[in-house]
A tleap script that builds the chain and sets N, CA, C and O, in Angstrom:
source leaprc.protein.ff14SB
mol = sequence {
  NMET CYS ALA PRO ILE LYS PRO LEU ARG PRO
  ALA PRO ARG THR VAL GLN SER PRO PRO GLU
  PRO PHE MET SER ARG TYR VAL ALA PRO LEU
  SER PHE THR LEU ALA ALA VAL TRP VAL ALA
  VAL VAL PHE VAL LEU ALA GLY GLY GLY CHIE
}
set mol.1.N position { 117.601 -17.239 263.097 }
set mol.1.CA position { 117.317 -16.183 261.780 }
set mol.1.C position { 118.645 -16.677 261.310 }
set mol.1.O position { 119.618 -16.719 262.063 }
set mol.2.N position { 118.689 -17.153 259.717 }
set mol.2.CA position { 120.209 -17.212 258.651 }
set mol.2.C position { 120.490 -15.952 258.036 }
set mol.2.O position { 119.692 -15.297 257.367 }
set mol.3.N position { 121.433 -15.713 258.249 }
set mol.3.CA position { 122.321 -14.411 257.427 }
set mol.3.C position { 122.214 -14.946 256.191 }
set mol.3.O position { 122.463 -16.125 255.941 }
set mol.4.N position { 121.708 -13.806 255.078 }
set mol.4.CA position { 121.494 -14.227 253.732 }
set mol.4.C position { 122.865 -14.673 253.273 }
set mol.4.O position { 123.972 -14.308 253.669 }
set mol.5.N position { 122.377 -15.938 251.934 }
set mol.5.CA position { 123.365 -16.572 252.022 }
set mol.5.C position { 124.412 -15.475 250.107 }
set mol.5.O position { 124.154 -14.880 249.061 }
set mol.6.N position { 125.377 -15.894 250.852 }
set mol.6.CA position { 126.641 -14.886 249.404 }
set mol.6.C position { 126.771 -15.858 248.482 }
set mol.6.O position { 127.063 -16.981 248.893 }
set mol.7.N position { 126.627 -15.689 247.373 }
set mol.7.CA position { 127.398 -16.520 246.149 }
set mol.7.C position { 128.684 -16.525 246.251 }
set mol.7.O position { 129.280 -15.472 246.479 }
set mol.8.N position { 129.324 -17.680 246.103 }
set mol.8.CA position { 130.532 -17.774 246.687 }
set mol.8.C position { 130.913 -17.523 244.824 }
set mol.8.O position { 130.321 -17.963 243.838 }
set mol.9.N position { 132.277 -16.537 244.953 }
set mol.9.CA position { 132.726 -16.730 244.091 }
set mol.9.C position { 134.147 -17.083 243.859 }
set mol.9.O position { 135.075 -16.665 244.552 }
set mol.10.N position { 134.309 -18.210 242.417 }
set mol.10.CA position { 135.216 -18.919 242.386 }
set mol.10.C position { 136.538 -18.208 242.888 }
set mol.10.O position { 136.773 -17.001 242.851 }
set mol.11.N position { 137.371 -19.248 243.379 }
set mol.11.CA position { 139.040 -18.537 243.081 }
set mol.11.C position { 139.817 -18.720 241.772 }
set mol.11.O position { 140.027 -19.772 241.167 }
set mol.12.N position { 140.409 -16.788 241.294 }
set mol.12.CA position { 140.767 -16.860 240.383 }
set mol.12.C position { 141.771 -18.082 239.749 }
set mol.12.O position { 142.932 -18.207 240.139 }
set mol.13.N position { 141.406 -18.609 239.131 }
set mol.13.CA position { 142.823 -19.590 238.459 }
set mol.13.C position { 143.912 -19.015 237.153 }
set mol.13.O position { 143.559 -18.482 236.101 }
set mol.14.N position { 144.546 -19.151 237.361 }
set mol.14.CA position { 145.614 -18.932 235.811 }
set mol.14.C position { 145.415 -20.115 235.007 }
set mol.14.O position { 145.912 -21.186 235.355 }
set mol.15.N position { 144.887 -20.026 234.204 }
set mol.15.CA position { 144.616 -21.116 232.859 }
set mol.15.C position { 146.232 -20.987 232.375 }
set mol.15.O position { 146.705 -19.971 231.867 }
set mol.16.N position { 146.809 -21.960 232.582 }
set mol.16.CA position { 148.109 -21.687 231.422 }
set mol.16.C position { 148.171 -22.310 230.290 }
set mol.16.O position { 148.078 -23.518 230.508 }
set mol.17.N position { 148.274 -22.097 229.261 }
set mol.17.CA position { 148.719 -22.952 227.430 }
set mol.17.C position { 149.487 -24.010 228.096 }
set mol.17.O position { 150.096 -24.102 229.162 }
set mol.18.N position { 149.228 -24.838 227.017 }
set mol.18.CA position { 149.915 -26.240 226.820 }
set mol.18.C position { 151.527 -26.048 226.619 }
set mol.18.O position { 151.721 -25.518 225.525 }
set mol.19.N position { 152.290 -26.210 227.056 }
set mol.19.CA position { 153.681 -26.227 226.143 }
set mol.19.C position { 153.621 -26.267 224.885 }
set mol.19.O position { 153.169 -27.232 224.268 }
set mol.20.N position { 154.102 -25.151 224.319 }
set mol.20.CA position { 154.517 -25.452 222.853 }
set mol.20.C position { 155.452 -26.000 222.301 }
set mol.20.O position { 156.157 -26.175 223.295 }
set mol.21.N position { 155.968 -26.378 221.551 }
set mol.21.CA position { 157.298 -27.203 220.864 }
set mol.21.C position { 158.314 -25.736 220.867 }
set mol.21.O position { 157.944 -24.599 220.572 }
set mol.22.N position { 159.350 -26.070 221.191 }
set mol.22.CA position { 160.148 -25.234 221.284 }
set mol.22.C position { 160.709 -24.245 219.770 }
set mol.22.O position { 161.071 -23.069 219.765 }
set mol.23.N position { 160.607 -25.304 218.466 }
set mol.23.CA position { 160.373 -24.428 217.337 }
set mol.23.C position { 159.775 -23.492 216.196 }
set mol.23.O position { 160.102 -22.775 215.250 }
set mol.24.N position { 158.484 -24.059 217.039 }
set mol.24.CA position { 157.465 -23.492 216.570 }
set mol.24.C position { 157.107 -21.633 216.294 }
set mol.24.O position { 156.557 -20.940 215.438 }
set mol.25.N position { 157.609 -21.498 217.225 }
set mol.25.CA position { 157.495 -19.856 217.173 }
set mol.25.C position { 158.476 -19.501 216.257 }
set mol.25.O position { 158.278 -18.420 215.701 }
set mol.26.N position { 159.663 -20.221 215.886 }
set mol.26.CA position { 160.336 -20.158 215.390 }
set mol.26.C position { 160.045 -20.704 213.518 }
set mol.26.O position { 160.627 -19.951 212.737 }
set mol.27.N position { 159.456 -21.561 213.013 }
set mol.27.CA position { 158.635 -22.058 211.929 }
set mol.27.C position { 158.192 -21.257 210.734 }
set mol.27.O position { 158.509 -21.263 209.544 }
set mol.28.N position { 156.975 -20.262 211.794 }
set mol.28.CA position { 155.862 -19.743 211.136 }
set mol.28.C position { 157.023 -18.268 210.178 }
set mol.28.O position { 156.976 -18.041 208.969 }
set mol.29.N position { 157.927 -17.530 211.206 }
set mol.29.CA position { 158.647 -16.435 210.539 }
set mol.29.C position { 159.215 -17.428 209.684 }
set mol.29.O position { 158.919 -17.036 208.555 }
set mol.30.N position { 159.803 -18.393 209.586 }
set mol.30.CA position { 160.808 -18.286 208.950 }
set mol.30.C position { 160.030 -18.888 207.442 }
set mol.30.O position { 160.209 -18.405 206.324 }
set mol.31.N position { 159.325 -19.816 207.713 }
set mol.31.CA position { 158.287 -20.051 206.174 }
set mol.31.C position { 158.086 -18.480 205.805 }
set mol.31.O position { 158.893 -18.141 204.940 }
set mol.32.N position { 157.508 -17.776 206.090 }
set mol.32.CA position { 156.746 -16.789 205.512 }
set mol.32.C position { 158.391 -16.159 205.035 }
set mol.32.O position { 158.384 -16.544 203.865 }
set mol.33.N position { 159.129 -15.775 205.132 }
set mol.33.CA position { 160.431 -15.188 204.852 }
set mol.33.C position { 160.840 -15.989 203.683 }
set mol.33.O position { 161.081 -15.571 202.550 }
set mol.34.N position { 160.884 -17.247 204.138 }
set mol.34.CA position { 161.304 -18.304 202.401 }
set mol.34.C position { 160.070 -17.834 201.740 }
set mol.34.O position { 160.045 -17.019 200.817 }
set mol.35.N position { 159.346 -18.240 202.122 }
set mol.35.CA position { 157.866 -17.358 200.694 }
set mol.35.C position { 158.246 -16.259 200.291 }
set mol.35.O position { 158.463 -16.079 199.093 }
set mol.36.N position { 158.393 -15.371 201.135 }
set mol.36.CA position { 158.607 -13.856 200.190 }
set mol.36.C position { 160.000 -13.824 199.623 }
set mol.36.O position { 160.399 -12.826 199.023 }
set mol.37.N position { 160.850 -15.032 199.822 }
set mol.37.CA position { 162.157 -14.755 199.225 }
set mol.37.C position { 162.056 -15.218 197.963 }
set mol.37.O position { 162.599 -14.764 196.956 }
set mol.38.N position { 161.203 -16.312 198.086 }
set mol.38.CA position { 161.261 -17.730 196.763 }
set mol.38.C position { 159.968 -16.732 195.346 }
set mol.38.O position { 159.824 -16.970 194.147 }
set mol.39.N position { 159.278 -15.643 196.251 }
set mol.39.CA position { 158.706 -14.850 195.601 }
set mol.39.C position { 159.192 -14.152 194.680 }
set mol.39.O position { 159.006 -14.126 193.463 }
set mol.40.N position { 160.059 -13.386 195.616 }
set mol.40.CA position { 161.205 -12.358 195.236 }
set mol.40.C position { 161.534 -12.604 194.074 }
set mol.40.O position { 161.499 -11.785 193.155 }
set mol.41.N position { 161.982 -14.063 193.969 }
set mol.41.CA position { 163.287 -15.106 193.625 }
set mol.41.C position { 162.742 -14.755 192.000 }
set mol.41.O position { 163.300 -14.381 190.968 }
set mol.42.N position { 161.618 -15.032 192.319 }
set mol.42.CA position { 160.610 -15.767 190.746 }
set mol.42.C position { 159.981 -14.529 190.255 }
set mol.42.O position { 159.219 -14.831 189.336 }
set mol.43.N position { 159.980 -13.121 190.507 }
set mol.43.CA position { 159.807 -12.060 189.903 }
set mol.43.C position { 161.124 -11.378 189.383 }
set mol.43.O position { 161.206 -10.461 188.566 }
set mol.44.N position { 161.892 -11.876 189.882 }
set mol.44.CA position { 163.557 -11.181 189.469 }
set mol.44.C position { 163.606 -12.264 188.050 }
set mol.44.O position { 164.115 -11.889 186.993 }
set mol.45.N position { 163.074 -13.465 188.204 }
set mol.45.CA position { 164.051 -14.380 186.993 }
set mol.45.C position { 162.852 -13.974 186.146 }
set mol.45.O position { 163.231 -13.647 185.022 }
set mol.46.N position { 161.854 -13.906 186.267 }
set mol.46.CA position { 160.493 -13.678 185.287 }
set mol.46.C position { 160.575 -12.075 184.433 }
set mol.46.O position { 159.910 -11.892 183.414 }
set mol.47.N position { 161.417 -11.067 184.976 }
set mol.47.CA position { 161.359 -10.268 184.295 }
set mol.47.C position { 162.655 -9.296 184.203 }
set mol.47.O position { 162.673 -8.074 184.056 }
set mol.48.N position { 163.611 -10.104 184.320 }
set mol.48.CA position { 165.077 -10.022 184.183 }
set mol.48.C position { 165.686 -10.179 183.060 }
set mol.48.O position { 166.796 -9.732 182.770 }
set mol.49.N position { 164.693 -11.078 182.128 }
set mol.49.CA position { 165.303 -11.247 180.738 }
set mol.49.C position { 164.609 -10.107 179.512 }
set mol.49.O position { 164.957 -9.960 178.340 }
set mol.50.N position { 163.684 -9.510 180.167 }
set mol.50.CA position { 162.944 -8.703 179.234 }
set mol.50.C position { 163.620 -7.100 179.504 }
set mol.50.O position { 163.207 -6.139 178.856 }
savepdb mol mol.pdb
quit
């Protein structure tokens, strides 16, 4: 007599994300900050003479 076959559960795997470049985490906030500063400068220059 055979015992009932239990479905084997796969062992939990830790999926590691591929290593990202070191500077990528800083480039996005820096570019966002530079864009915000540029927009602010454009608004000041556009409205400063009037």
